[in-house]
C-alpha positions in Angstrom: 222.3 227.6 53.6 224.2 228.5 50.5 224.0 224.9 49.2 220.3 224.8 49.9 219.7 228.0 47.9 221.8 226.6 45.0 219.7 223.4 45.2 216.4 225.5 45.1 217.8 227.6 42.2 218.5 224.4 40.2 215.1 222.9 41.1 213.1 225.9 39.9 215.4 227.1 37.1 213.9 227.7 33.7 215.5 225.1 31.5 216.2 225.9 27.9 214.2 223.4 25.9 216.1 220.9 23.9 215.9 222.0 20.2 215.5 218.3 19.1 212.5 217.8 21.4 210.9 221.0 20.2 211.4 220.0 16.6 209.9 216.6 17.2 206.9 218.0 19.0 206.4 220.6 16.2 206.5 217.8 13.6 204.0 215.6 15.5 201.7 218.6 16.0 201.8 219.3 12.2 201.1 215.6 11.5 198.2 215.7 13.8 196.5 218.8 12.2 197.2 217.4 8.7 195.7 214.0 9.6 192.6 215.7 11.1 192.2 217.8 8.0 192.8 214.9 5.6 190.4 212.6 7.6 193.3 210.2 8.2 192.2 208.3 11.2 195.1 205.8 11.0 197.6 208.6 11.6 195.4 210.2 14.3 195.3 206.9 16.1 199.1 206.6 15.9 199.4 210.1 17.4 197.1 209.4 20.4 198.4 207.4 23.3 196.1 204.4 24.0 195.1 205.9 27.3 194.7 209.5 26.0 192.3 211.9 27.6 190.4 214.7 25.8 188.5 217.6 27.3 186.9 220.2 25.1 183.7 222.1 24.6 183.8 222.0 20.8 181.3 219.2 20.4 180.0 218.2 22.9 181.4 219.5 26.1 182.8 216.7 28.3 185.8 214.5 29.1 186.5 211.6 26.8 188.9 208.8 27.8 190.9 206.4 25.6 191.9 206.8 22.0 189.2 204.5 20.8 186.5 206.7 22.3 188.2 209.9 21.3 188.3 208.8 17.7 184.7 207.5 17.6 182.9 210.0 19.9 184.9 213.2 19.4 186.3 212.7 15.9 183.3 210.9 14.6 185.1 207.9 13.0 183.1 204.9 11.8 185.8 202.7 13.4 187.8 202.5 16.6 191.6 202.8 16.6 191.8 199.1 17.6 189.8 198.2 14.5 191.9 200.6 12.3 195.1 199.1 13.5 193.7 195.7 12.6 193.1 196.9 9.1 189.7 198.5 9.1 189.1 201.6 7.0 187.5 204.5 8.8 185.4 207.4 7.4 183.8 210.4 9.1 180.3 209.5 10.2 177.3 211.2 8.6 176.5 214.5 10.2 180.0 214.9 11.7 180.7 218.3 13.3 184.4 217.4 13.6 186.7 215.5 11.2 185.2 215.9 7.8 183.4 219.1 8.5 186.1 221.3 10.0 189.6 222.4 9.2 191.9 222.5 12.2 194.9 224.7 12.7 197.2 224.6 15.8 199.5 227.5 16.6 201.9 226.6 19.3 203.0 229.4 21.7 205.4 227.3 23.8 206.6 223.8 24.2 208.1 222.9 27.6 209.9 219.6 28.0 209.1 218.2 31.5 211.6 215.4 31.4 212.9 213.0 28.7 209.5 211.5 28.2 206.9 214.3 28.6 206.4 217.8 27.1 203.7 220.4 27.5 202.5 222.2 24.3 200.4 225.3 24.8 198.9 227.4 22.0 195.8 228.4 20.2 193.5 226.4 17.9 191.2 227.4 15.2 188.5 225.3 13.6 187.0 226.6 10.3 183.8 225.1 8.8 184.3 223.4 5.4 181.9 224.5 2.7 178.7 222.6 2.8 179.1 221.5 6.4 176.7 222.3 9.2 179.0 223.3 12.1 180.1 226.4 13.9 183.6 227.9 13.6 185.5 228.0 16.9 188.8 229.0 18.3 190.6 229.2 21.6 193.5 228.0 23.7 194.8 224.4 23.7 197.0 222.4 26.0 198.6 219.1 24.8 200.6 216.8 27.0 202.9 214.7 24.8 204.5 211.4 26.0 207.5 210.0 24.2 207.2 206.3 23.4 210.3 204.9 21.8 211.2 207.4 19.2 207.8 209.0 18.7 205.6 211.4 20.6 201.9 210.7 21.3 199.2 212.9 22.8 198.3 211.6 26.3 196.2 214.6 27.3 194.4 217.2 25.2 192.3 220.2 26.4 190.7 222.6 23.9 188.4 225.3 25.1 186.9 228.1 23.0 
């Protein structure tokens, strides 16, 4: 019985996050917000896993699957990630209520490594309308699931709800 209790304690123990993992996620999150705010679709594409999923009610409310669709449908790019990686130049589409019209900030509350290849990032987001744009400011909680590929972290799941 004692061994079983020790096993349960280890199984459900709160692990101290690895400082290197936390720093890597913090850096990737900062790169993500900067790329969004700078309209840098190439970096955004690098920070999304190819099979990423996005759920949000910012504009419009629904699930979006794959980085190509997230970039074109949610982030209003004129090009897909596939085309951008092949050398195309992307710009925010006319009338965007996302990249190009909003400034994004992400304030992490907690990063929890799940294993060597996954980490959950929970925090709050704020989107402020840029002058001259026709969008509504919004804020709320976010959840990012990061997946490590090689030596870099990529978003595999994103959920933002005001």
